[in-house]
C-alpha positions in Angstrom: -111.2 20.6 35.1 -109.9 17.1 34.9 -106.3 16.5 35.9 -103.8 15.9 33.1 -103.0 12.2 32.6 -99.8 10.9 34.0 -97.4 9.1 31.6 -96.6 6.2 33.9 -94.7 4.4 31.1 -91.9 7.0 31.4 -88.8 5.4 32.8 -86.6 6.9 35.4 -83.2 5.4 35.9 -82.6 4.0 39.4 -79.7 1.7 38.6 -77.3 4.0 40.4 -79.3 3.8 43.7 -77.8 1.4 46.3 -79.9 -1.6 47.1 -81.4 -1.0 50.6 -80.0 -3.4 53.2 -79.5 -3.3 57.0 -76.4 -1.0 56.8 -77.1 1.7 54.3 -80.6 3.1 55.0 -79.5 6.8 55.3 -77.6 6.6 51.9 -80.5 4.8 50.3 -83.0 7.4 51.7 -80.9 10.3 50.4 -80.7 8.8 46.9 -84.3 7.7 46.5 -85.8 10.8 48.0 -84.0 13.0 45.5 -85.2 10.9 42.7 -88.8 11.0 44.0 -88.6 14.8 44.4 -87.2 15.2 40.9 -90.1 13.1 39.5 -92.6 15.3 41.4 -93.7 12.3 43.5 -92.4 13.2 46.9 -95.6 14.9 48.1 -97.4 11.6 47.5 -94.8 9.5 49.3 -94.3 11.9 52.3 -98.1 12.3 52.9 -98.2 16.0 52.0 -100.6 15.0 49.2 -103.3 12.6 50.4 -105.6 10.5 48.2 -108.7 12.5 47.2 -112.0 11.3 48.4 -114.1 12.7 45.5 -113.8 13.1 41.7 -113.0 9.9 39.8 -110.5 11.6 37.4 -108.7 13.3 40.3 -108.5 10.0 42.3 -107.3 8.1 39.2 -104.5 10.7 38.6 -103.4 10.5 42.3 -103.4 6.7 42.1 -101.1 6.8 39.1 -98.6 9.0 40.9 -98.7 6.6 43.9 -98.1 3.6 41.7 -95.3 5.3 39.9 -93.6 6.1 43.2 -93.9 2.5 44.4 -92.6 1.3 41.0 -89.5 3.5 41.5 -88.9 2.4 45.1 -89.3 -1.4 44.9 -86.4 -2.2 42.5 -84.0 -0.4 44.9 -84.8 -2.8 47.8 -83.0 -6.1 48.5 -85.2 -9.2 48.9 -85.6 -8.9 52.6 -86.8 -5.3 52.5 -89.1 -6.1 49.5 -90.7 -8.8 51.6 -91.3 -6.3 54.4 -93.4 -3.9 52.2 -95.4 -6.6 50.4 -98.6 -5.9 52.3 -98.4 -2.1 51.8 -101.0 -0.5 49.6 -99.5 2.9 49.2 -96.1 4.5 48.7 -96.4 6.4 52.0 -97.1 3.2 53.8 -94.1 1.6 52.2 -91.9 4.6 53.2 -93.1 4.6 56.8 -92.7 0.8 57.1 -89.1 1.0 55.9 -88.3 3.9 58.2 -89.7 2.1 61.2 -87.8 -1.1 60.4 -84.4 0.7 60.0 -84.7 3.1 62.9 -82.9 0.7 65.3 -80.2 -0.1 62.8 -79.6 3.7 62.2 -78.9 4.2 65.9 -76.6 1.2 66.1 -74.7 2.4 62.9 -74.4 5.9 64.4 -72.9 4.5 67.6 -70.4 2.2 65.7 -69.3 4.9 63.2 -68.9 7.6 65.9 -66.8 5.2 68.1 -64.6 4.4 65.1 -64.1 8.1 64.4 -63.4 9.1 68.0 -61.0 6.1 68.6 -59.2 6.2 65.3 -55.5 5.4 65.4 -53.2 5.5 62.5 -52.0 2.1 61.4 -48.3 1.3 61.6 -46.2 1.9 58.4 -49.2 3.8 56.9 -48.8 7.0 54.9 -50.0 10.2 56.4 -52.3 10.7 53.5 -53.9 7.3 54.2 -54.8 8.5 57.7 -56.4 11.6 56.2 -58.5 9.5 53.8 -59.7 7.1 56.4 -60.8 9.8 58.9 -62.4 11.8 56.1 -64.3 8.7 55.1 -65.6 8.2 58.6 -66.7 11.8 58.8 -68.5 11.5 55.6 -70.3 8.4 56.9 -71.3 10.3 60.0 -72.8 13.1 57.9 -74.8 10.5 55.9 -76.3 8.9 59.0 -77.4 12.1 60.5 -74.4 13.1 62.7 -72.9 16.2 61.0 -69.2 16.5 61.7 -67.6 20.0 61.3 -64.5 20.3 59.2 -62.6 21.7 62.2 -63.3 18.6 64.2 -62.2 16.3 61.3 -59.0 18.3 61.0 -58.3 18.0 64.7 -58.9 14.3 64.6 -56.5 13.8 61.7 -53.7 15.8 63.3 -54.0 14.2 66.8 -54.0 10.7 65.1 -50.5 11.4 63.6 -47.6 9.5 65.3 -45.2 11.2 67.6 -42.5 11.1 65.0 -44.4 13.8 63.2 -44.4 16.2 66.2 -42.7 18.9 64.1 -45.5 18.7 61.6 -48.1 18.9 64.4 -46.4 22.0 65.9 -46.1 23.6 62.5 -49.8 23.1 61.8 -50.7 24.6 65.2 -48.9 27.8 64.1 -51.0 28.1 60.9 -53.6 30.8 61.0 -57.1 29.4 61.9 -58.5 30.7 58.6 -55.9 28.7 56.7 -56.4 25.4 58.6 -58.6 23.8 56.0 -58.9 20.2 54.8 -57.3 21.1 51.5 -54.2 22.8 53.1 -53.8 19.9 55.6 -53.9 17.4 52.7 -51.2 19.3 50.9 -49.0 19.4 54.1 -49.4 15.6 54.6 -48.5 14.9 51.0 -45.4 17.0 51.3 -44.4 15.3 54.5 -44.9 11.8 53.0 -42.7 12.7 50.1 -40.0 14.1 52.4 -40.1 11.0 54.5 -39.8 8.8 51.4 -36.7 10.7 50.2 -35.1 10.6 53.7 -35.7 6.8 53.9 -34.1 6.3 50.5 -31.0 8.3 51.5 -30.6 6.5 54.8 -30.8 3.2 52.9 -28.0 4.3 50.6 -25.8 5.3 53.6 -26.4 2.0 55.3 -25.5 0.0 52.2 -22.3 2.0 51.8 -21.2 1.4 55.5 -21.9 -2.3 55.3 -19.8 -3.1 52.3 -16.4 -3.2 54.1 -17.8 -5.6 56.7 -19.5 -7.9 54.3 -18.5 -11.6 54.9 -16.3 -13.5 52.5 -18.1 -15.4 49.7 -19.2 -18.8 50.9 -17.2 -20.6 48.2 -14.0 -19.1 49.4 -14.5 -20.6 52.9 -15.4 -23.9 51.4 -12.2 -23.9 49.4 -10.0 -23.3 52.5 -11.8 -26.1 54.3 -11.1 -28.5 51.5 -7.4 -27.5 51.4 -7.1 -28.1 55.2 -8.7 -31.5 54.9 -6.4 -32.4 52.0 -3.3 -31.5 54.1 -4.5 -33.8 56.8 -4.7 -36.8 54.5 -1.5 -36.0 52.6 1.8 -37.6 53.9 4.8 -35.2 53.9 7.9 -37.0 52.6 10.2 -34.3 54.0 9.4 -34.9 57.6 
């Protein structure tokens, strides 16, 4: 029985897929592989389904799937990567070529991102929530490039990165039951702490302004007026002396 014809004209949207470059292979791989699987093309690209050697109709049907897979992949490549796969004659050959090219960059990216995560320090004058967001982003990047990071490790990194002035918060968090030490609960604590610090800073500013008023210097024009009177006295002759 002949294989059913494939509608190769059917369009699949790939505009949301990142353009593959030297820094985002893992993210590109995740996005494009899901699209290929959804389109029932992954077996052809991965090599699970190989090109038949007999049966003209079967071979033609397989070739159409392969062309469709290549047609989906090529628009998601930047110019440099498109040039790399120009000689390839199948979607699997394209996939393997790109994987080989980016294997070194994956390792370098893993090392760089892991170092940034482990050595993270909170920036001066930053909000606590900003530190949470930055560490969470690094952890997400590690997961995307093949270095899964457990939530407990992310939480520990965020808490240890907080400045010493938040020692009370650190101790309070340590007393929280392990089951309640979640990313969501930590974020809520940090938001509350940021708000309390903001209110305290505003109150201290009011107090400082109130204390400084009695010691404020005289207006500059008053000093100028006295200087002018003094100079005028020097130049004025006293008829009573």
